[in-house]
C-alpha positions as CSV (number, residue, x, y, z in Angstrom):
1,X,-71.3,11.8,54.1
2,X,-72.3,8.3,54.3
3,X,-70.8,4.9,55.1
4,X,-71.2,2.1,52.5
5,X,-70.9,-1.8,53.0
6,X,-69.8,-4.4,50.5
7,X,-69.4,-8.2,51.2
8,X,-66.6,-9.4,48.9
9,X,-66.7,-13.3,48.1
10,X,-64.6,-15.6,46.1
11,X,-63.4,-19.1,45.9
12,X,-60.4,-19.7,48.4
13,X,-57.7,-18.8,45.9
14,X,-55.3,-15.9,45.6
15,X,-58.1,-14.0,43.6
16,X,-59.8,-13.5,46.9
17,X,-56.7,-12.0,48.5
18,X,-56.5,-9.7,45.5
19,X,-60.0,-8.7,45.6
20,X,-59.8,-7.6,49.2
21,X,-56.3,-6.0,48.5
22,X,-57.8,-4.0,45.7
23,X,-60.7,-2.8,47.9
24,X,-58.3,-1.8,50.5
25,X,-56.1,0.2,48.1
26,X,-59.3,2.2,47.1
27,X,-59.9,3.1,50.6
28,X,-62.3,0.4,51.9
29,X,-61.6,-0.8,55.3
30,X,-62.1,-4.3,56.8
31,X,-65.2,-4.8,58.8
32,X,-64.8,-7.9,61.0
33,X,-62.9,-11.2,60.3
34,X,-63.0,-13.1,57.0
35,X,-65.4,-16.2,56.8
36,X,-65.0,-19.5,55.1
37,X,-67.5,-22.1,54.1
38,X,-67.4,-25.3,52.1
39,X,-69.4,-25.2,48.9
40,X,-70.5,-28.9,48.7
41,X,-72.1,-28.5,45.3
42,X,-68.9,-27.2,43.7
43,X,-66.5,-29.0,46.0
44,X,-64.6,-25.8,47.0
45,X,-64.0,-23.5,50.0
46,X,-65.5,-20.1,49.7
47,X,-64.2,-17.0,51.4
48,X,-66.1,-13.7,52.5
49,X,-64.9,-10.4,53.8
50,X,-66.9,-7.5,54.8
51,X,-65.6,-4.0,53.9
52,X,-67.0,-0.4,54.6
53,X,-66.0,2.9,53.3
54,X,-66.9,6.6,54.1
55,X,-68.0,8.5,51.1
56,X,-68.9,12.1,50.4
57,X,-72.1,11.4,48.6
58,X,-75.5,10.4,50.0
59,X,-76.1,6.7,49.8
60,X,-78.6,5.6,47.2
61,X,-79.6,2.0,46.5
62,X,-78.8,2.5,42.8
63,X,-75.2,3.3,43.3
64,X,-72.5,0.8,42.1
65,X,-70.6,0.1,45.3
66,X,-67.5,-1.3,43.7
67,X,-67.1,2.0,42.0
68,X,-67.0,4.2,44.9
Protein backbone atom coordinates (compact mmCIF):
# COMPACT_ATOMS: atom_id res chain seq x y z
CA UNK A 1 0.00 0.00 0.00
CA UNK A 2 1.26 3.46 -0.90
CA UNK A 3 0.24 7.06 -0.32
CA UNK A 4 0.37 9.24 -3.42
CA UNK A 5 0.31 13.04 -3.72
CA UNK A 6 -0.99 15.50 -6.32
CA UNK A 7 -1.06 19.28 -6.49
CA UNK A 8 -4.17 20.49 -8.29
CA UNK A 9 -3.90 23.95 -9.87
CA UNK A 10 -6.22 26.14 -11.90
CA UNK A 11 -7.29 29.74 -12.38
CA UNK A 12 -9.58 31.02 -9.62
CA UNK A 13 -12.84 29.96 -11.29
CA UNK A 14 -15.47 27.32 -10.65
CA UNK A 15 -13.26 24.99 -12.75
CA UNK A 16 -10.85 24.81 -9.80
CA UNK A 17 -13.65 23.83 -7.42
CA UNK A 18 -14.87 21.19 -9.87
CA UNK A 19 -11.32 19.79 -10.23
CA UNK A 20 -10.95 19.46 -6.44
CA UNK A 21 -14.50 18.06 -6.06
CA UNK A 22 -13.80 15.43 -8.74
CA UNK A 23 -10.63 14.36 -6.94
CA UNK A 24 -12.52 14.10 -3.64
CA UNK A 25 -15.23 11.99 -5.30
CA UNK A 26 -12.50 9.58 -6.45
CA UNK A 27 -11.16 9.05 -2.93
CA UNK A 28 -8.47 11.74 -2.75
CA UNK A 29 -8.22 13.63 0.56
CA UNK A 30 -7.33 17.27 1.10
CA UNK A 31 -3.79 17.80 2.35
CA UNK A 32 -3.44 21.20 4.00
CA UNK A 33 -5.20 24.43 3.08
CA UNK A 34 -5.57 25.78 -0.47
CA UNK A 35 -3.17 28.43 -1.74
CA UNK A 36 -3.76 31.42 -3.99
CA UNK A 37 -1.33 33.63 -5.90
CA UNK A 38 -1.64 36.36 -8.49
CA UNK A 39 -0.26 35.50 -11.94
CA UNK A 40 0.90 38.95 -13.05
CA UNK A 41 1.82 37.79 -16.56
CA UNK A 42 -1.78 36.67 -17.20
CA UNK A 43 -3.54 39.04 -14.79
CA UNK A 44 -5.44 36.28 -12.96
CA UNK A 45 -5.52 34.66 -9.54
CA UNK A 46 -4.35 31.03 -9.47
CA UNK A 47 -5.39 28.40 -6.91
CA UNK A 48 -3.64 25.25 -5.70
CA UNK A 49 -4.76 22.40 -3.46
CA UNK A 50 -2.67 19.42 -2.41
CA UNK A 51 -4.43 16.06 -2.19
CA UNK A 52 -3.29 12.58 -1.14
CA UNK A 53 -4.68 9.08 -1.59
CA UNK A 54 -3.89 5.61 -0.24
CA UNK A 55 -3.63 3.05 -3.05
CA UNK A 56 -3.12 -0.72 -3.07
CA UNK A 57 -0.33 -0.63 -5.68
CA UNK A 58 3.29 0.23 -5.06
CA UNK A 59 4.24 3.76 -6.12
CA UNK A 60 6.13 4.10 -9.39
CA UNK A 61 7.22 7.40 -10.98
CA UNK A 62 5.65 6.40 -14.31
CA UNK A 63 2.13 6.02 -12.88
CA UNK A 64 -0.53 8.51 -13.97
CA UNK A 65 -1.56 9.99 -10.62
CA UNK A 66 -4.83 11.42 -11.91
CA UNK A 67 -5.94 7.94 -12.98
CA UNK A 68 -5.49 6.43 -9.51
